[in-house]
Every structure is written in C-alpha cells, then in structure tokens.
Z-matrix of the N, CA and C atoms (Angstrom, degrees):
N
C 1 1.452
C 2 1.532 1 108.84
N 3 1.305 2 116.24 1 131.91
C 4 1.455 3 120.97 2 -178.20
C 5 1.527 4 110.84 3 -77.01
N 6 1.321 5 114.70 4 136.72
C 7 1.461 6 119.98 5 -179.28
C 8 1.525 7 109.94 6 -71.50
N 9 1.321 8 117.22 7 132.33
C 10 1.455 9 122.55 8 178.10
C 11 1.522 10 108.46 9 -86.40
N 12 1.343 11 116.47 10 107.90
C 13 1.458 12 120.84 11 -178.63
C 14 1.512 13 109.32 12 -93.32
N 15 1.305 14 115.82 13 127.83
C 16 1.456 15 120.86 14 179.48
C 17 1.514 16 110.07 15 -96.05
N 18 1.313 17 115.44 16 169.63
C 19 1.459 18 122.42 17 179.79
C 20 1.528 19 110.65 18 -55.66
N 21 1.316 20 117.53 19 -40.73
C 22 1.452 21 121.53 20 -174.73
C 23 1.519 22 112.44 21 -64.62
N 24 1.329 23 118.56 22 -36.34
C 25 1.453 24 117.67 23 -176.30
C 26 1.528 25 113.33 24 -96.78
N 27 1.309 26 119.20 25 -0.16
C 28 1.461 27 121.60 26 174.53
C 29 1.522 28 111.18 27 -87.73
N 30 1.315 29 116.35 28 -34.76
C 31 1.449 30 121.32 29 -172.24
C 32 1.522 31 111.41 30 -113.13
N 33 1.323 32 115.27 31 146.38
C 34 1.461 33 120.95 32 171.85
C 35 1.521 34 107.75 33 -68.97
N 36 1.318 35 117.73 34 161.73
C 37 1.468 36 118.89 35 177.70
C 38 1.531 37 110.18 36 -55.61
N 39 1.323 38 117.27 37 141.86
C 40 1.467 39 119.59 38 -175.97
C 41 1.526 40 112.08 39 -66.22
N 42 1.317 41 114.28 40 149.77
C 43 1.454 42 121.52 41 173.89
C 44 1.521 43 105.99 42 -98.93
N 45 1.313 44 116.86 43 122.91
C 46 1.465 45 121.09 44 -177.47
C 47 1.523 46 109.18 45 -106.38
N 48 1.313 47 115.50 46 128.38
C 49 1.464 48 122.05 47 176.54
C 50 1.514 49 108.49 48 -121.45
N 51 1.315 50 116.02 49 138.93
C 52 1.463 51 120.54 50 176.62
C 53 1.518 52 109.00 51 -125.93
N 54 1.315 53 115.83 52 138.97
C 55 1.466 54 122.65 53 179.09
C 56 1.509 55 107.67 54 -138.26
N 57 1.315 56 116.71 55 126.39
C 58 1.458 57 121.09 56 179.00
C 59 1.517 58 108.69 57 -101.94
N 60 1.320 59 115.64 58 125.78
C 61 1.456 60 122.93 59 176.62
C 62 1.521 61 106.27 60 -126.04
N 63 1.327 62 115.60 61 112.67
C 64 1.462 63 119.18 62 -175.65
C 65 1.513 64 109.81 63 63.83
N 66 1.321 65 116.35 64 -128.81
C 67 1.470 66 121.39 65 179.26
C 68 1.523 67 112.96 66 -95.03
N 69 1.328 68 117.13 67 8.28
C 70 1.463 69 120.90 68 -176.61
C 71 1.527 70 109.73 69 -111.94
N 72 1.324 71 115.97 70 131.40
C 73 1.459 72 121.44 71 174.99
C 74 1.522 73 108.28 72 -106.72
N 75 1.329 74 116.18 73 122.28
C 76 1.459 75 122.48 74 178.69
C 77 1.523 76 108.36 75 -98.02
N 78 1.322 77 116.64 76 129.01
C 79 1.455 78 122.52 77 177.65
C 80 1.519 79 108.27 78 -117.03
N 81 1.336 80 115.66 79 126.36
C 82 1.462 81 121.24 80 -179.61
C 83 1.520 82 108.24 81 -121.87
N 84 1.325 83 116.24 82 126.54
C 85 1.460 84 121.96 83 174.34
C 86 1.522 85 107.99 84 -104.76
N 87 1.333 86 116.15 85 125.11
C 88 1.464 87 121.38 86 179.83
C 89 1.520 88 108.92 87 -109.06
N 90 1.319 89 116.42 88 130.17
C 91 1.452 90 122.28 89 179.67
C 92 1.522 91 108.98 90 -115.50
N 93 1.317 92 116.48 91 135.32
C 94 1.449 93 121.74 92 179.33
C 95 1.516 94 109.05 93 -130.98
N 96 1.320 95 115.95 94 140.97
C 97 1.463 96 119.71 95 175.62
C 98 1.520 97 109.13 96 -64.16
N 99 1.322 98 116.61 97 141.38
C 100 1.458 99 119.90 98 179.78
C 101 1.518 100 111.70 99 -67.77
N 102 1.309 101 116.93 100 -39.96
C 103 1.465 102 120.43 101 -177.16
C 104 1.525 103 109.09 102 -108.77
N 105 1.311 104 115.52 103 94.90
C 106 1.459 105 121.05 104 177.74
C 107 1.513 106 108.92 105 -129.78
N 108 1.319 107 115.73 106 157.98
C 109 1.458 108 118.15 107 177.51
C 110 1.526 109 111.24 108 -83.82
N 111 1.330 110 117.97 109 -18.57
C 112 1.458 111 122.65 110 176.89
C 113 1.518 112 109.58 111 -108.79
N 114 1.308 113 115.59 112 141.98
C 115 1.454 114 119.71 113 174.12
C 116 1.523 115 109.52 114 -85.81
N 117 1.309 116 116.57 115 173.11
C 118 1.459 117 122.08 116 -178.41
C 119 1.531 118 110.03 117 -61.72
N 120 1.317 119 116.50 118 -44.18
C 121 1.467 120 120.13 119 -177.45
C 122 1.517 121 110.66 120 -62.37
N 123 1.334 122 117.84 121 -45.25
C 124 1.463 123 119.94 122 -178.68
C 125 1.525 124 111.41 123 -67.02
N 126 1.333 125 117.89 124 -32.47
C 127 1.464 126 120.22 125 176.73
C 128 1.524 127 110.70 126 -66.16
N 129 1.333 128 116.25 127 -44.54
C 130 1.463 129 119.82 128 -179.97
C 131 1.527 130 110.44 129 -64.96
N 132 1.331 131 117.01 130 -42.00
C 133 1.471 132 120.28 131 176.79
C 134 1.525 133 110.75 132 -59.18
N 135 1.322 134 116.57 133 -43.96
C 136 1.466 135 120.50 134 -179.98
C 137 1.523 136 110.86 135 -62.53
N 138 1.332 137 117.40 136 -42.75
C 139 1.463 138 120.73 137 178.72
C 140 1.527 139 111.69 138 -62.45
N 141 1.325 140 116.78 139 -42.19
C 142 1.465 141 120.40 140 178.87
C 143 1.525 142 110.44 141 -64.78
N 144 1.328 143 116.98 142 -46.17
C 145 1.466 144 120.56 143 179.44
C 146 1.525 145 111.62 144 -61.22
N 147 1.337 146 116.81 145 -42.40
C 148 1.467 147 120.32 146 177.82
C 149 1.529 148 111.04 147 -61.53
N 150 1.331 149 116.56 148 -40.74
C 151 1.463 150 121.02 149 179.79
C 152 1.524 151 110.77 150 -65.32
N 153 1.331 152 117.24 151 -41.37
C 154 1.467 153 121.41 152 178.80
C 155 1.527 154 109.88 153 -63.86
N 156 1.321 155 116.80 154 -42.97
C 157 1.481 156 120.24 155 179.17
C 158 1.517 157 111.25 156 -61.55
N 159 1.340 158 117.13 157 -42.68
C 160 1.462 159 121.03 158 179.78
C 161 1.517 160 110.67 159 -63.39
N 162 1.330 161 117.72 160 -42.56
C 163 1.466 162 120.80 161 179.70
C 164 1.525 163 110.90 162 -67.96
N 165 1.340 164 117.47 163 -37.57
C 166 1.463 165 120.80 164 178.77
C 167 1.519 166 111.05 165 -66.90
N 168 1.318 167 117.92 166 -33.46
C 169 1.460 168 122.19 167 -179.24
C 170 1.513 169 111.96 168 -71.49
N 171 1.332 170 117.85 169 -25.17
C 172 1.459 171 120.94 170 -178.08
C 173 1.521 172 112.29 171 -88.41
N 174 1.325 173 117.15 172 -10.54
C 175 1.488 174 120.35 173 -179.36
C 176 1.503 175 110.80 174 -82.20
C-alpha cells in the first residue's frame, strides 16, 4: 500500500520574510522540500547565476 503523504510532511516548515516598503508590508512564505539533493543556498546561487547568464547573453 502506498503511503499517503500530506502537505505537512513533504515540506519543511515555511520560512516567512517580511519587508515594509512605504505603507505596504510584503510577506513571503517560502516552502522547501525536506528531502532534496540541493540545499537552499545552492538553489539561490543557481538562480542568481542563471539570471546573470541570461542578462549577459542579451547584452
């Protein structure tokens, strides 16, 4: 019988970030899978590098 995985046990607890700009407060909840081959830092580094490559290709 296949195990029924719920939202709560697939993801680590969310990381909540808040940023206030003027009179508006932005709240961002980030969800990450508990069992991944990449950590959060390596994912963010990869996203930044990909963005830099895309911008360099358009210049």
